N, C-alpha and C positions, 0 to 999 in steps of 0.2 A: 504493500500500500504506500509506504513511504517512498519507494522507488518510483511509483506511478505519479505521486505528487511532485516529486523532483523533476520528473520528465515533463509534466505539464507546465511547471514553472519555467523550465528551460525553453520549452516550445513557445510559451507566452513571451518570454524575454526576447527570444529570437525574432518573433513576429513583430514585437514593438520596435526592436532595433531596425528591422527591415522597413517598417512603416516610416520610422523617423528618417532613415536614409533616403527613402523614396521622396518624402516631403522636402528634404533639404537638397535634392539633386539640382534644383533650379537656382540655388543661391549664387553660384559663380556668375550665371548670366544676369541675375538681378543687379549685380555690382556694376554692370555696364562695361563700356569699352574705354580705351585710352587713345588720345589724339596721336596720329602719326602723319607723316607725309606733309602735304600741303595744309591740312587742318592744323597740324602742330606748328607749321611755319606761321600761319595766321595768328595762332595763340601767342607765339613768341614776339610777333610784331605789335601786338596790342599795347596801347598806352596804359592799359589797366594791369598788364602783366610785367612784374619785375621781381628780381631775386627769387625766381623759381616758382612764383605763384601769382594768382590774381589778387589784387589789393582793393580795399575800399577807398572811395574818394575822401572819406573822413575816417580816421582810424577807429576801429571797433574792437573792444575787448570781448573775446569769446569765452565760453564756459571753460574754466580750467579743470583739468582732470582731478586736482586735489579737492575741488568742491563737489565732486560726484556723490560722496557719502551723504553730505548734508542735503543735497537736492533729492536724492533717493528717499531719505527719511521724510522730507516734506511731501513727496508724492504718495507715500504710503499712509500719511495722516489724512483724516477727513475725506476719504475717498468718495463717500456718498454725496458730499457737497459738490463734487466735481463731475457729476452726471445728472441728467434730468430725472425728476422724481417719477415720471411716467413716460410713455411713448411719445416721441415728438411727432406732431401731426405733419403729414406729407401731402403734397399736391401732385397728382399724376397728370391731371388734365386742367391746366389753368383756364379760368373763365375769361381772362383778358387775352385778346388775340394779339399776335405780333404786329407791330407797326410796319406797314408795307414800305414806307419811305422815311420813317423816323428812327427811333431808338428805343429798344426794350431789352430786358435782361431776365434770365432765369438763374437764380442761385440754387444749385443742387446740394450744397453743403460744403463746409470747409472753404477751400478756395475755388472749387470747380464751378464755373459760371459760363453760361451760354449768352453771348451778346448778339442781338439781332440789330444790325445797323444798316439802314438804307437798303433793306432787302437782302443783305448778306448775313451769314452766320459764322461767328467766331467763338470757338470753345477754348476757354482758359484753364490751364492746369487740370486736365481731366484725371480723376482718380476714382475708379469704380471698385477697387479691391476692398476686401473686408478689413485688412490690416495694412498699416503703412510701415513696412518693414521688409528686409530682404527675405523673410520667411513668413508664410501665413500661419505658422505655428506660434509665433511670439510677436510682441510689439503692440503698439496702440491699436485698439479695435474700435470700429465704428460705434458711436452712441445712437445712431439712427441709420436705417437703410438708405440707399440711394432712392430718390423718389420714382425714378423710371429705369428700366433696363437700358444698358448701353446700346443694344441693338435697335431700340425704338427711336434713337435720335434722328432728327431730320438730316438731310444732306448738308454737310458742313463746307464752308469755303476756306477755313483756316483753323489750325490747332496751334495754340500759342503756349509755350512753356516758359516759366520765369526762372527756374533753377532746378538742380538735379536732386534735391532732397526727396525722400520717399513719399511725403505727403503732397508733393507737387508733380512728381514725375514717376508714373507707375507703369512698370513694364507690361503687365497683363493688359492694361487699358490701351497702351500704345500699340501693342500687337493686334488687339481687336479692332482698333480704329484703322490700322494699316490694311486689315483684311476687308473691312466693311465700308470704308470711306475712300475718297480719292484726294482729299484736301492735303495740302502741304503742312509740314510742321515748321513753325518759326521758333528758333531757339537761340539762346546766347552761345557765344563761342565755346567750342569744345564739346557741347552736349550732343552734337551730331555723331560723335563716336559711340555714345550709348545707343542711339537710335539705329545706327548701322549694325551694331552687334545684335540688335533685336529685329533685324531683317526689314527695316524701313528702307525703301529704295533711295539711293542718293538723290534722285531727281525730285524727291518729296521733302528734302531737308534744306532749309534756308537758315544759315547761321549768321548772326549779326553781332558786331561789337556795339558798344554804346554809341549812340548818335549815328549809327548806320541805319538805313531804311530799305524797304522793299515794297513794291506794289503787288498785291495779290487780289484778284477779283475786284479790281477797281478801288481797293482800300490801301492806304499807305500805312505800313507798320514801321514804327521806329523803336529800336531798343534804347532804353534810357537807364539811367543810373539807379542803384539801390545800395543800401548799407546792410550787407548780410554776409553770407559765406556759402560754400558748396562742399559737396563730397558725399559719396555713397559708401565709403569705407572710412577707416580712421585717418586716412590721408585727406587733407582739405585743400580746396581752392585750385584744383586742376582745371576746373571749368568755371565759366563766368556766370554770375547771377545778374538779375536785372529787373526793371519794370518795363512797361510797354505803353506806347501811344498808338491808338488806332484812329485814323482820320478818314472820314468819308468826304463827300462833296460839301455837306452842311453840318455833320455831327462829329463830335470828338469824344473819345473814351480814353481814360487812363486807368491802367491796372498796375498796382504797386508791387504785386508778388509778395515776397517776404522782405521786410526792411525795418531797421530802426529809423527813428526820425533823424533827419539831417537837413542842412540848408539847401541841398540839391533840389528839393521839391519846388522851391521858389524859382530856381533856374529853369527847371522843366516847365513850370507854368508859364514863365516869360517866353520861352522858346517855342512851346508847342500848344499852349492853352489859349483861351480858357476851355474847360471841359464840360460837356453836357452831363457826363456821368463819371464818377470816380469809384473804383473798386479798391477798397483799402482795408488791410487786415487790422483787426481789433483784439484778437485773442492770442493766447500762448505767450503772454508777457510775464516777466519776473524781474525782481531786483538782481537776480543772479545773472541775467543776460540783458541789461538795459539797452545795449547798443544795437541789437540785431532784430528785435521785435518792438513795434510800437505799442504803447498802451492806448486806451480809447481817447484820452484827451489829446495825445500826440496825433492820433489819426485825424481828429477834427482840425488841428492846426495844419497838418499836411494838406488836407482838402482845401482849406482856405488859401494856403500858399500856391496851390495849383490853379486857383481860380475855378474851382468846381461848383457846379450848380446842384446836382443831386449826388448824395453819398450813399452807396450801397455797401454795408460792412460785410467783410468776408473773414475767413480764418477763425471761426468760432463755432461752437455748438456740436461739432461732429466728432472730433478726436480729443482725448484727454492728454494734452501736451504740456501742461503747466500747473502749478499748485493753486491757482486762483479758482474760486467757485464757478460753476458752469455758467450761470447767467450774469456774473459780474461784468464781463465786457460790455454787454449790450445795455445794462443798467447805467453804467458810467457813460457810455456813448450818448444815450438819450438825454441825460442831464446836461452833458457838455454841449450837445447840439442845440438844446433849448437856450442855454446861456449865450451861445455864439450865433444864434439865428441861422443855423445850418439845416437845410432841407434833407431829411433822411427817408430812406425806404428800408424797411426791415421785414421782408417777406418770409412766409413759411418756406421751407425747402421745397423746391419744385414749382413754386408759384412764379408768375410773370409780373414784372413791373414795367410800366410804360414810363420812360423818363420824362415825357412831356405831360403826363397826367398821372403821376404817382398818387395812390390813395393815401388817406390819412392813416397813420400807424395804429394798428391794433396790437397791444402788448401781449401777444400770444404766449410768450415765454414765461409770463408771470405765473401761469397755472402750472408750470413744470418745475418751479423752483423747489429744490430739496428743502425740508424743514431745517430751520436753524438749530444747531446743537445747543442744549441748555447752557453750556459754558460760555457761548458766544452771545447770549441774549443780554 
């Protein structure tokens, strides 16, 4: 009997190891590729690249390895506060139709946003995977599903990537879009190496340095500066990060990607604005990394620097990436926007906002706030 139990345990252990090995087989590909040839030559010529890496326009302190234990302890505390108390309502079929010649947007969660500008469709930082990690066994998991399946997206005119972190550049999503769509991918310098490793045809990759532009489907795309970093491994800053300007005949959109606040927003606004719509991150901030993610008040300041009309906040509600409570970013944003007379749109994931006729805000997140712990009352 004991021998049978031992045999069963060995078999179970072997099966578990085999399953783990099978699940981890994709990790090397998830890490992406490395620039070579002419792509590497462009990287080396970039004004943003020196001393072996891309650099920020304003120096930014990143998270130091020595702070990791403290940050991990923070993330393990008050975990219930950092997730919605119940299921986040999703919109699969927006009641508002797309504007045929104007500007509308659908925020799907985190940074993934579909912008419909003058009859064209631009998808920013698409991530449909369940986890943002090199493995779907570990890493930050969705706090709400995607509102719609990837396969149901309409025909896209462009896919735009801000940088190569896993919550903004997702291999599975890129491969699916490569198979189901024909739109080109517009990316900062170096990221084309990741896409080529994932079988995106070179003809569908447009790599730009800051202040370089390209015209796609009648829209002008300009890569602009950001204050952040890059890397899909422990090695950082082999690829460039950035923000994006999308300009049609009459409408202009700014997407910040990931960035700490810096004076570059005023320069971008002066050179490329004003903007009918800004997509600006408001979540995943912390005193431990103040230079690489904006807090909500800084997001409002950036929007004003840019000459923005309507601010649609992104980078919150979907993944647990920082110690702050789940709804804190949007609460702080709403208060700051009222104080600065900034026009906001805060849609449910999957709903459409018409930038020319955005509805009055309904604070849907209030019903999803976790109860405040007794010690914090």
